[in-house]
C-alpha positions as CSV (number, residue, x, y, z in Angstrom):
1,M,17.2,-1.4,-2.3
2,P,17.6,2.4,-2.6
3,E,17.4,4.5,0.5
4,L,14.7,7.2,0.6
5,L,14.3,10.4,2.5
6,L,10.8,11.8,2.8
7,R,11.7,15.4,3.5
8,G,9.6,17.9,5.4
9,G,6.2,16.1,5.5
10,R,3.6,16.3,8.2
11,L,4.0,13.0,10.0
12,V,0.7,11.7,11.4
13,D,1.2,8.6,13.6
14,P,-1.8,7.7,15.9
15,V,0.2,5.0,17.7
16,A,2.9,7.5,18.8
17,G,0.4,10.4,19.1
18,V,2.5,12.4,16.7
19,D,1.3,15.1,14.4
20,Q,4.2,17.3,13.4
21,V,6.6,18.1,10.5
22,R,9.4,15.5,10.5
23,D,11.7,13.8,8.0
24,V,11.3,10.1,7.6
25,R,14.3,8.0,6.4
26,I,14.0,4.6,4.8
27,A,16.8,2.1,4.5
28,E,16.8,-1.6,3.7
29,G,13.0,-1.6,3.8
30,L,12.9,-0.2,7.3
31,V,12.3,3.2,8.9
32,A,15.8,4.4,9.8
33,S,17.1,6.7,12.4
34,E,19.6,9.5,11.5
35,E,22.4,7.3,12.9
36,Q,21.4,4.3,10.8
37,A,21.1,6.1,7.5
38,S,24.3,6.2,5.6
39,R,23.4,8.0,2.4
40,V,20.3,9.2,0.6
41,V,19.9,7.8,-2.9
42,E,16.4,9.4,-3.5
43,E,14.9,12.4,-1.8
44,I,11.2,13.1,-2.0
45,D,10.0,16.6,-1.2
46,C,7.0,16.1,1.1
47,R,6.5,19.7,2.1
48,G,2.7,20.3,2.3
49,L,2.1,16.5,2.2
50,V,1.0,14.1,5.0
51,V,3.2,11.1,5.8
52,A,1.3,8.3,7.7
53,P,1.2,4.6,8.2
54,G,-0.1,2.8,5.1
55,L,-3.8,2.3,5.0
56,V,-5.3,-1.1,6.0
57,D,-8.7,-2.3,4.7
58,L,-10.6,-4.9,6.6
59,H,-13.1,-5.5,3.9
60,T,-12.1,-6.0,0.3
61,H,-13.7,-8.2,-2.4
62,L,-10.9,-9.2,-4.8
63,R,-13.2,-11.8,-6.5
64,E,-10.3,-14.2,-7.5
65,P,-10.5,-17.1,-7.7
66,G,-13.7,-17.6,-9.8
67,F,-14.9,-14.1,-10.7
68,E,-11.9,-12.7,-12.5
69,H,-14.2,-10.9,-14.9
70,K,-15.0,-8.5,-12.0
71,E,-11.6,-8.1,-10.4
72,T,-8.3,-10.0,-9.8
73,V,-5.9,-10.1,-7.0
74,E,-3.5,-8.1,-9.1
75,T,-5.9,-5.4,-10.3
76,G,-7.5,-5.1,-6.8
77,S,-4.0,-4.8,-5.3
78,R,-3.1,-2.1,-7.7
79,A,-6.3,-0.2,-6.8
80,A,-5.4,-0.6,-3.2
81,A,-1.9,0.8,-3.6
82,A,-3.2,3.7,-5.6
83,G,-5.5,4.5,-2.7
84,G,-2.7,4.4,-0.2
85,Y,-3.3,0.9,1.1
86,T,-0.4,-1.4,2.1
87,A,-2.6,-4.2,3.5
88,I,-6.1,-5.5,2.6
89,A,-8.3,-8.3,3.8
90,A,-9.7,-10.4,0.9
91,M,-13.2,-11.6,1.6
92,A,-14.0,-15.3,1.3
93,N,-16.9,-15.2,-1.2
94,T,-14.8,-16.5,-4.1
95,D,-15.3,-19.6,-6.2
96,P,-14.2,-21.9,-4.8
97,V,-14.9,-20.3,-1.5
98,T,-11.9,-19.5,0.8
99,D,-12.9,-22.2,3.3
100,N,-9.7,-24.2,3.3
101,A,-6.0,-23.7,3.4
102,G,-5.6,-24.5,-0.3
103,V,-7.5,-21.4,-1.4
104,V,-5.8,-19.3,1.2
105,A,-2.5,-20.3,-0.3
106,E,-3.8,-19.6,-3.9
107,V,-4.8,-16.0,-2.9
108,R,-1.5,-15.4,-1.1
109,A,0.5,-16.6,-4.1
110,A,-1.4,-14.3,-6.5
111,A,-0.7,-11.4,-4.1
112,A,3.0,-12.2,-3.9
113,R,3.2,-12.2,-7.7
114,A,1.6,-8.8,-7.9
115,G,3.8,-7.4,-5.1
116,L,1.6,-4.3,-4.7
117,C,0.2,-4.7,-1.2
118,D,0.0,-7.3,1.5
119,V,-3.2,-9.4,1.1
120,F,-4.6,-11.2,4.1
121,P,-7.1,-13.8,3.0
122,V,-10.3,-14.0,5.2
123,G,-11.5,-17.5,5.9
124,A,-15.1,-18.4,5.6
125,I,-16.9,-19.2,8.8
126,T,-19.0,-22.0,7.2
127,K,-18.3,-24.4,4.4
128,G,-19.2,-23.0,1.0
129,L,-20.8,-20.0,2.8
130,G,-23.7,-22.3,3.4
131,G,-24.3,-21.3,7.0
132,E,-24.7,-24.8,8.3
133,T,-21.3,-26.4,9.0
134,L,-18.1,-24.7,10.3
135,A,-15.3,-24.5,7.7
136,E,-11.9,-25.9,8.3
137,M,-11.0,-23.0,10.6
138,G,-8.2,-24.9,12.3
139,E,-6.2,-25.5,9.2
140,M,-6.8,-21.9,8.0
141,V,-5.5,-20.6,11.4
142,D,-2.4,-22.8,10.9
143,A,-2.0,-21.1,7.5
144,G,-2.1,-17.7,9.2
145,V,-5.7,-16.6,8.9
146,R,-6.9,-14.4,11.8
147,L,-10.2,-13.1,10.5
148,F,-13.2,-15.2,9.5
149,S,-16.4,-14.0,7.7
150,D,-19.2,-15.3,5.5
151,D,-19.6,-11.7,4.3
152,G,-22.1,-11.4,1.5
153,N,-24.2,-13.8,3.6
154,A,-25.3,-13.4,7.2
155,V,-24.7,-16.4,9.5
156,A,-28.4,-17.0,9.9
157,S,-28.1,-19.8,12.5
158,A,-27.4,-18.6,16.0
159,R,-26.2,-22.0,16.9
160,V,-23.6,-22.0,14.2
161,L,-22.3,-18.5,15.0
162,R,-22.2,-19.5,18.7
163,N,-20.0,-22.5,17.8
164,A,-17.7,-20.3,15.7
165,L,-17.3,-17.8,18.5
166,T,-16.6,-20.5,21.0
167,Y,-14.2,-22.4,18.7
168,A,-12.2,-19.2,17.9
169,K,-11.3,-19.0,21.6
170,A,-9.3,-22.3,21.4
171,F,-6.4,-20.8,19.4
172,P,-3.3,-19.1,20.9
173,H,-3.8,-16.1,18.6
174,E,-6.8,-13.8,18.7
175,I,-9.2,-15.0,16.1
176,V,-12.0,-12.6,15.0
177,I,-15.4,-13.6,13.8
178,A,-16.8,-10.9,11.5
179,D,-20.5,-11.1,10.7
180,H,-22.6,-9.5,7.9
181,C,-25.4,-8.6,10.3
182,E,-28.8,-8.9,8.5
183,E,-31.8,-11.0,9.3
184,P,-32.3,-12.6,5.9
185,T,-36.0,-13.2,6.1
186,L,-36.6,-9.5,6.4
187,V,-34.7,-8.4,3.3
188,L,-35.9,-10.8,0.6
189,G,-36.4,-8.9,-2.6
190,G,-35.4,-5.6,-1.0
191,Q,-33.6,-3.1,-3.3
192,M,-32.9,-0.2,-1.0
193,N,-33.5,1.2,2.5
194,E,-37.1,0.8,3.5
195,G,-38.6,4.2,4.3
196,P,-40.2,7.3,2.7
197,V,-37.8,7.3,-0.2
198,S,-38.3,3.6,-1.1
199,Y,-42.1,4.1,-0.9
200,A,-41.9,7.2,-3.2
201,L,-39.7,5.3,-5.7
202,G,-41.8,2.2,-5.7
203,L,-38.8,0.0,-4.7
204,A,-39.0,-2.9,-2.2
205,G,-37.2,-2.1,1.0
206,R,-34.6,-3.6,3.3
207,P,-35.6,-2.4,6.8
208,A,-33.1,-1.1,9.3
209,A,-34.6,-3.6,11.7
210,A,-33.0,-6.4,9.8
211,E,-29.6,-5.2,10.7
212,E,-30.5,-4.2,14.3
213,I,-32.0,-7.6,15.1
214,A,-28.9,-9.4,13.8
215,V,-26.5,-7.0,15.7
216,A,-28.4,-7.5,18.9
217,R,-28.3,-11.3,18.5
218,D,-24.6,-11.3,17.7
219,I,-23.8,-9.1,20.7
220,A,-25.8,-11.6,22.9
221,L,-23.7,-14.4,21.5
222,A,-20.5,-12.6,22.1
223,R,-21.6,-12.0,25.7
224,M,-22.6,-15.7,26.1
225,T,-19.4,-17.2,24.6
226,G,-16.7,-14.5,25.4
227,G,-15.7,-14.8,21.7
228,R,-14.2,-12.0,19.6
229,L,-16.9,-10.4,17.4
230,H,-16.5,-7.9,14.6
231,V,-19.6,-6.3,12.9
232,C,-19.2,-5.6,9.2
233,H,-20.4,-2.4,7.5
234,V,-22.7,-1.0,10.2
235,S,-25.4,1.2,8.6
236,T,-28.1,2.1,11.1
237,A,-28.4,4.4,14.1
238,R,-29.8,1.7,16.4
239,A,-26.9,-0.7,15.5
240,V,-24.5,2.1,16.6
241,E,-26.3,2.4,19.9
242,L,-26.3,-1.4,20.5
243,L,-22.5,-1.4,19.8
244,R,-21.9,1.5,22.1
245,S,-23.7,-0.3,25.0
246,A,-21.8,-3.5,24.2
247,K,-18.5,-1.7,24.5
248,Q,-19.5,0.1,27.7
249,E,-20.3,-3.4,29.0
250,G,-16.7,-4.5,28.2
251,L,-17.6,-7.1,25.5
252,R,-15.0,-8.1,23.0
253,V,-16.8,-6.4,20.1
254,S,-15.5,-4.1,17.3
255,A,-17.2,-2.7,14.2
256,E,-16.6,-0.9,10.9
257,A,-18.4,1.6,8.7
258,T,-17.9,2.3,5.0
259,P,-17.1,5.6,3.4
260,H,-20.3,5.5,1.4
261,H,-22.5,5.0,4.4
262,L,-20.6,7.8,6.2
263,S,-21.1,10.1,3.1
264,L,-24.3,9.3,1.3
265,T,-28.0,8.7,2.1
266,D,-30.9,7.0,0.4
267,E,-32.2,10.3,-0.9
268,E,-29.6,10.2,-3.6
269,L,-31.3,7.2,-5.2
270,V,-34.0,9.3,-6.7
271,A,-32.4,8.9,-10.1
272,Y,-32.3,5.1,-9.8
273,D,-28.5,5.2,-10.1
274,T,-27.4,1.5,-9.8
275,N,-23.9,2.6,-8.6
276,L,-25.7,3.7,-5.4
277,K,-27.3,0.3,-4.8
278,M,-25.5,-1.3,-1.8
279,N,-25.8,-4.2,0.7
280,P,-26.5,-3.0,3.3
281,P,-28.3,-0.1,1.6
282,L,-27.7,3.6,2.0
283,R,-29.8,4.7,4.9
284,A,-31.5,7.8,6.1
285,A,-29.8,11.0,7.0
286,E,-30.2,10.3,10.8
287,D,-28.4,7.0,10.3
288,R,-25.5,8.7,8.6
289,E,-25.2,11.2,11.4
290,A,-25.2,8.4,14.0
291,L,-22.4,6.7,12.1
292,R,-20.4,9.9,12.1
293,R,-20.9,10.2,15.8
294,G,-19.8,6.6,16.1
295,V,-16.5,7.1,14.3
296,A,-15.9,10.2,16.3
297,D,-16.4,8.8,19.8
298,G,-14.8,5.4,19.2
299,T,-17.9,3.3,19.0
300,L,-16.9,2.3,15.5
301,D,-13.3,1.1,15.3
302,A,-12.5,1.2,11.6
303,I,-13.5,2.6,8.2
304,A,-13.5,-0.2,5.7
305,T,-14.2,0.1,2.0
306,D,-16.3,-3.0,1.3
307,H,-14.7,-2.7,-2.2
308,A,-17.2,-4.7,-4.4
309,P,-16.3,-4.6,-8.1
310,H,-18.7,-5.8,-10.7
311,A,-18.6,-6.2,-14.5
312,V,-20.2,-3.4,-16.5
313,E,-23.2,-5.5,-17.5
314,E,-23.8,-6.5,-13.9
315,K,-24.3,-2.9,-12.8
316,E,-25.7,-1.2,-15.8
317,A,-29.0,-3.1,-15.7
318,E,-32.5,-2.5,-14.4
319,F,-32.3,-1.4,-10.8
320,D,-33.9,-4.6,-9.4
321,R,-31.5,-6.8,-11.5
322,S,-28.3,-4.8,-10.8
323,L,-25.9,-6.3,-8.3
324,P,-25.2,-4.3,-5.1
325,G,-21.9,-2.7,-4.3
326,T,-19.3,-0.1,-5.1
327,I,-15.6,0.0,-5.6
328,G,-13.9,2.1,-2.9
329,L,-10.2,1.5,-2.5
330,E,-9.2,4.5,-4.7
331,T,-11.6,6.9,-3.1
332,A,-11.8,6.0,0.6
333,L,-9.1,8.3,1.9
334,A,-10.5,11.3,-0.1
335,V,-14.1,10.7,1.0
336,V,-13.0,10.6,4.6
337,L,-11.0,13.8,4.2
338,T,-13.7,15.6,2.3
339,D,-16.7,14.5,4.4
340,L,-15.3,13.9,7.9
341,V,-12.0,15.7,8.4
342,V,-12.6,19.0,6.5
343,P,-16.0,19.6,8.2
344,G,-14.5,18.8,11.6
345,V,-16.3,15.6,12.4
346,I,-13.0,14.0,13.2
347,D,-9.4,15.2,13.1
348,L,-6.7,13.8,10.8
349,L,-5.1,11.8,13.6
350,R,-8.4,10.0,14.2
351,A,-8.9,9.5,10.5
352,I,-5.6,7.7,10.1
353,E,-6.4,5.6,13.2
354,L,-9.7,4.5,11.6
355,L,-8.2,3.8,8.2
356,S,-4.9,2.3,9.3
357,T,-4.0,1.7,12.9
358,R,-7.2,0.1,14.3
359,P,-7.9,-2.1,11.3
360,A,-4.3,-3.4,11.3
361,R,-4.8,-4.4,14.9
362,I,-8.1,-6.1,14.3
363,L,-6.6,-8.0,11.3
364,G,-3.5,-9.0,13.2
365,A,-1.4,-7.2,10.6
366,D,1.3,-6.3,13.0
367,E,3.7,-4.9,10.4
368,H,1.2,-2.3,9.4
369,G,-0.7,0.6,11.0
370,G,2.4,2.2,12.7
371,P,4.2,3.2,14.7
372,I,6.6,4.9,12.3
373,D,9.6,4.1,14.4
374,A,13.2,3.2,13.5
375,G,13.5,-0.6,12.8
376,R,9.8,-1.0,11.8
377,L,9.0,-2.0,8.2
378,A,8.4,1.1,6.1
379,N,4.7,0.6,5.1
380,L,3.6,4.2,4.5
381,V,1.3,6.5,2.6
382,V,2.1,10.1,1.5
383,F,-0.8,12.2,0.4
384,D,-1.7,15.8,-0.4
385,P,-4.6,16.6,1.9
386,D,-5.6,19.7,-0.1
387,Q,-5.5,18.4,-3.7
388,A,-9.0,18.5,-5.4
389,W,-9.9,16.0,-8.0
390,T,-12.9,14.6,-9.8
391,V,-13.8,10.9,-9.6
392,E,-13.9,9.5,-13.1
393,P,-12.7,6.5,-15.0
394,P,-10.4,4.9,-15.8
395,F,-9.6,3.3,-12.4
396,W,-6.8,1.1,-11.4
397,S,-9.5,-1.4,-10.4
398,K,-10.8,-3.6,-13.2
399,A,-14.3,-2.3,-12.4
400,R,-15.9,1.2,-12.7
401,N,-19.0,0.9,-10.5
402,C,-18.1,3.7,-8.2
403,A,-20.7,5.5,-6.0
404,F,-18.7,8.7,-6.2
405,L,-18.5,9.1,-10.0
406,G,-18.5,12.8,-10.9
407,R,-17.9,13.9,-7.3
408,E,-15.2,16.4,-6.5
409,L,-13.1,15.2,-3.6
410,Q,-10.3,16.7,-1.6
411,G,-7.1,14.7,-0.9
412,R,-5.0,12.6,-3.3
413,V,-2.4,9.9,-2.7
414,R,1.0,10.8,-4.1
415,Y,3.2,7.9,-2.8
416,T,2.6,4.5,-1.3
417,V,5.6,2.6,0.2
418,L,5.5,-1.1,0.8
419,R,8.4,-2.5,2.8
420,G,10.5,0.4,1.7
421,E,9.7,0.2,-2.0
422,L,7.5,2.7,-3.9
423,T,4.4,1.0,-5.3
424,V,2.9,4.4,-6.2
425,A,5.0,7.4,-7.2
426,E,3.5,10.8,-8.1
427,G,0.1,9.2,-8.0
428,K,0.9,6.4,-10.5
429,A,1.5,2.8,-9.9
430,T,5.2,1.8,-10.4
431,R,4.6,-1.7,-11.7
């Protein structure tokens, strides 16, 4: 394996609290000290670039097995590497559902063949995502799964979620139960955020209260059981307040927001653009501002993409028939830089913490998220924080349903390093 020297980059490492210009040496797949490095085979000029721990996504839909027409583990992993990710969590809503160790092994094997980023399969909370019977959590924990979610579906039964949170405490490793918080009876037929914009457009709404009721219930269950709860894709101001109170109370609760909820609002749906149809939906401007305050003050722990690829015909349909979701692995970093870092909502150290360090800890991906210390695996991203670019196809993802099509963003990944090997060089995948 060739040795690398990342010369003169701005090293941003939230774990060490470092933000300064510093060389980074890589040898035998590890970050190396000056004393350990013997010779430099390849030197990369990183002046003007940022060197940081590789990004980690808590919420990726890779679709394989079962929906390979949308995305595969290989194409999703390539999109992840292009976006600066070295680890991603693959959601369980596949076919068959990832509710047993066999499917976990299948996803892992596909990721190993691709060799582009580390893929951590997420186990389903309930069998077949049916919401009624707990999945084989024990065998999946034995297979290395640390995060469980029925994402795509809420766990509608409080009894079932209580059982999951309680059972998760029985294992020696921290097991996280991640819920898609939405009261299902309030969103039937809903196409977008319920409010003045939905009324004007004549579209059925999904009220913010549906999320808030579910978040309040889940927090109560976390308090009752002492279990470890993670709230997926928070989108409303009231949910942020509920989570802030839960954290002040000392409950074992974490939460994520998506780049699209931190950037966009329901007012942008006036053209009925199906690429902006989400679940949860884009909310009002006051919700977006509350989310931004939440990532700034630590109420929200991570920024997760909720990368949701669909085939062209599944998105380019009438609005009420189009499937919800956007791809996001290739744009997440740039959206965060453009809409949060440049305006001063958060600084770059906090951005990397939200995109890398904290999600790595929640996922149990100990080899990712920093610190960038000698002897640690070299899982890194190098990006140009100032490079402007316009979002347009083709993407590395198999899909093209992107909420930011046509948008000019600032910040572009130049190199991604996985265990010391370049998976992306000069902005292009190496394999």
